[in-house]
N, C-alpha and C positions, 0 to 999 in steps of 0.2 A: 040454394044455388051452389053448384060445384065450381070452384075456381080452377081454371086450367093453368097448370104450371108452365113456366117458361121452359122451352126446349133446352136451353143451355143449363138451366138448373136441373132438369131431369138427367142430363148426361154428366152433371157435376164438372162442368168446364166453364171457363170465363168466355165472355163474348168474343174476344179477339183470338180465341184458341185456334191453333193450326189444324189442318186436316188430319195430320198424324196424331195430335193430341186427342181429337174427337174420336178417331178410330180406336186408339188405345183405351180410352175411357169406356167406350161402348163394349169392347170385348171383355173388359174387367167386370163391368156391371152385368153383362149377359151371362157370364159364368155364375155370378152370384144369384140372379133372380130367375134363371130358367126353371120353368115348372117341373121339369124332370129331375132336378137336383135340389130344389127348394120346396119344402112341404108347406110353407106358409100359405094361408088362404089368399093373401093378397099378391102372391108371386106372379100369377098369370096376368093380372091387371098391370102390375108393375112392369113386367116384361113387355107387354103390349105397348105401354107408354114409352119405354126405352126404344123399341123398334120404330115407333112413329117419329120420335124425335130424331133418331139417326137417319131415317129416310130423308128428312128435310135438311139437316145440317151437313150431311155427306154429299149433297148435290149443290154445286156452286150457284146455280140459278135459283133453286128453291131457297137456299140460305139467304141470298141477297134479297129476295122478295119477303122472306120472314123478317129479316133485320129492318126492312122499311115499313112493312104493314102488319107485322105480327102474324097470327094464325089466319087472319083474313086474306093475307097475300098468298097462302098456300092451300086454301080450302077449295072445294069444288072439284071438277074433273081433273084427274091427275094428281090430286093431293093425297096425303097419307090416309089410307083407309084402314078399317078394323081388320080386314082380311088380307091385306097386302103385306107380304113378308119378303118380297123379292130383293129390296135394296140392301138389306144386311145379311142375306142368307149365307154368302161366302164367308163373311166375317164371323158369323155365329159358328160355322164349322171351324174356322181358324181358332176361335176362342177355346173350343173343346178338344180339337184333334190336331192342332198345330198346322192347319192348312190342308190336311188329308181328307178331302170331302169324298162322298160317294161318287164313283165313276172316275176317280183320279187315277194316279199312276198305279199300274197293276203290280201286285206283289210277285216276287220271284219265287217260283216253285222249283222243286227238284233238289238234288243233293247239294249240301252247303259247300262253299268254297274252302280250300285249304288255308292254313295259317301262313302269314308272312314270316320270313326268316331274316336274321341279321348275322352277318359274318364280319368279324373285325380283322382287317388286313393291314399289316405293317409293311411300309416301303421306305426306301432311302430318300434322302433329300433330293438327290439328283434324279431319281426315278420319278418323283412327284413333278419335277419341272420339265423333264424331257418326255414323260409318258413311258409306259411299259405295258407288258402283258404278263399276267400271273395265272398260274394254275392253282386253284383252291380245292380243298377236299373237305366235305362236311357230311354229317349224317342227317337224313330227313325221311319223312314218310313218303314213300313212292308207290306207284301203281303195283298192285299185287300181280305177280307173274302167273299165278295159278288160275285166278278167275278173271284176269285182265281188267281188274278194277270194278267189276260189277258187284262184288260182294256175295254173289250166289255161287253155290257149289257147281262145278263144271257139269254140264248136262241139264241144269235147271235154270229157271229164270225168275225174276221178280214178278209180283202180281199187283194189280191196282188196289189201292187202299179203299176198302168199302165204306169207311166212315166219311171220307171227303170226296169219294168218287174220282180220285186221282188229281184233284185240284191242289191239294196240299194246304188247304185253308177251309175253315168253317165260317159260314156267314149266317148271322142272325139279323132279323128285321124287326124294328120297333116302330110303331105308329105314334107320332108325336104331333103337337099342334103345328109343327113345321112341315109335317109330311112324314114320309118313311125315312128312317135313319138306319143304315146298314152298319153292323159291327163285324169286322173281319178279324179272326184270330187264327194262329197256326194250328193245324190239325195235331192233336196230342198223340194220335196213334202212329202216324208215319213221320211226325216231326217236320212237316212241311215238304216232304219229298214226293208225296203222291204215290209212292210205290212201297211195297212190303217184300221183305226177303223171307221166304218160308224155309229155305234150306241154305243156311249160311255156309260160305266157303270155310273149310277147315284151316287153311293156311293163314287167313286174315281175320277169321271169326266174323265174317260179314261186313268188315270195314271197307274192303276193297283196296286196302293199302297196307304195306308192311315197311318197317324201318330198314334202311340200307344206306351204304356209303355212296356218295356221288362225287365226281370230279368235274370241274368246270373251268374253262379258260375265260378270264375276265380282262378286257381291254381297259387300261387305266389312261385316261386322256392327259395330254401334256398340260401342266398348269394347275393340276388338282392340289388341294390344300388340306391341312389337318381338319378333320371333322366332316369333310364332304362325304356324301353317300352316293353310290351308284345303284340305281334301281333296275333290277333285271326282272321284267314282268314274266310271270309264268314259270319262274325257276324256284319258287318256294315249295311248300308242302302240297301234295295232291289232296284234294278234298275227298271225304269218304264216299264210297260207292260211285266213283266216277265224277265227283265234283271237280270244278275247275281249280287249277293250282294257284296258290298265292304268289307273292313276289319275294325275291331275294334282295335284301339291301346290304350292299358291301360298304361298310364304314371304314374309311381310309384313315390310317394313323401314320404320320410322317416322322421319321427319326431326325432329330436336329443335326445341323451341320456344325463342325467344330468351330468355324470362324464366321461363316456367312449367316446373316440374319435376313428373314423374309417378312415383308408386310404387303400382302396382296400380290401385285405383279412387280414390286420393287425389291431389290436386294441391297444389303448394306454390309460394309466391311470397314473395320478399323485397321489402318496400316501404320505401324510404327517405323519412324526413321530417326536418324541421329541429328544432332545440332548441325554438324558439318553438312550432312546431306540436305537438310532444309535450307541452309544458307547457300550452298554451292550448286545444288541440283543433282539429280541422279536418276537412274532407272531401276525399278524393282520388279520382281516377278510376284504376281498375286494369284490366288486361287479363284477360279470362276467355274461356272456350270459346264461350259464347253471345253474346259481345259485351262491351263495356266495362261495368264495374260501378262504382257509387258506393259508396265505403267511408267510414264515419264513424270518425274517430279521436277518442276521448274525451279531455277535458282530463286531464293527469297520466299519460298512457300511458307506461309504462316501456319502455326499450330491451329488445328480445327478446320483447315481448308477442305473443301469438298471437291472431289474430282468425279465427274459423272461419265460413265461409259454407256453410251446410248445403245439400246437393243441387246444388252447383255444380262437383262433380268429374266423375269418369268413370262412365258407366253400367256396371252389372254385365253381363257377357257372358251368363250363364245365368239371371240373376234379373231378370225384367222389372219395369219401373217402380221399380227401385232404383238409386241413384246415390250415389257418394262425395261428399266435401266438398272445398272449396277452403280451404287453410290459409294465412293471410297472416301473416308474421312481420315485426314493425316493427323497422326499423334506423334509429337516430337518427344523423343526419349532423352531425358537429361541424366547423364551418368552420375552415380553416387560415389564412385571411386575413380581416381585418376592416377596414372603413373607419373613419375617425376617429369618425364619428357612432355607428357600431355599437359601437365600443369604449367610448365615453362612456356609452352606454345600459347596457352590461353592467357597467361600473364602478359606475354608479348603483344597479343591481340588487344588486351585491355589497355596496355600502355599506349599503343598506337591510336586507340580510339579515345584516349583521354579519360578512361574510366578508372575509378579507385577500386583496388582489390586488396585483400589481405584477410588474415584470420581474426582481427579485432573488430572489423566492421562487416558490413554486408558484402561478401565477396561476389565475384562474377557469377559463379554457379548458383549462389543463393538468389541473386537478382534475376537470373534466367529462369530459375524455378518459380519465382514469384510472378514473372511475366507470363509463364505458361500455365499457371494454376488457374 
């Protein structure tokens, strides 16, 4: 008497396995035991057993019946039969061909596309924030002017490849226990183009393209940042023999600003003022993207205070009419040398405030430095 194995055991999964785990295990085992790749005498029977188990466990209703009643719950009409391979057919194709089953997406024939190009463009800090337009020059393979990209000598034309009959691919059919399996490969004679050039153009040697310099104007959007790329579709190299052009990627590099720092849409600036300006208040002129700005420093401003100028930062790339802020951080500059008059004035201030100053102890300047450090 032959003991029928448990379907979960056949697929090497636990009883509570998810649908994804069951599918993944079936694909792995199908690759291992398929009779076309495994010469073991028991491979066909093992593969049949795998398919039968997967038909049941991949179907929620059949799996529930099997969990309750065993094989008796899925036997009879509609149950897994010896000749029924429909349930796992697509998954078997996935296991061997990564999902490319016969009758799937058609292969592209004809001349191959051209290569993508990269151009490194350097712009200033202000240009990146405001946006600009630049003219770039680069060398690339472009359409041959003699044969107009066909690759054939003027007055001649290409012919249909006799090996693939113009399809650009060779198909071979195998009969397996699953039915017919079609293997598709690129035609080695025409390299997938479907056409042959009998009389190549002398200027491009049948390539349909020659190297030449090109100039192009590129619009740089406001708010672009270091490392961003602009993709210009169809502006790359032309493909051989009239193939479509690739893309041109303009990689942007931004020169740093002497004092302004950027983080996304926000700008940052450290502004130094004196002790007197911090205590009494003042107005200072600071650099900004749109030109110099007048900044008010209020009396009693503390070291490290932040003053935010709304809408003076960087424009959002994808949100029109929105812009970040400019953050100004106040740095109080403590003088290291004083004139006699300046020292007398500070000593008078210290005396008025009841503070002890002098060279033997911690003087006023030292205490100010400590407070600001």
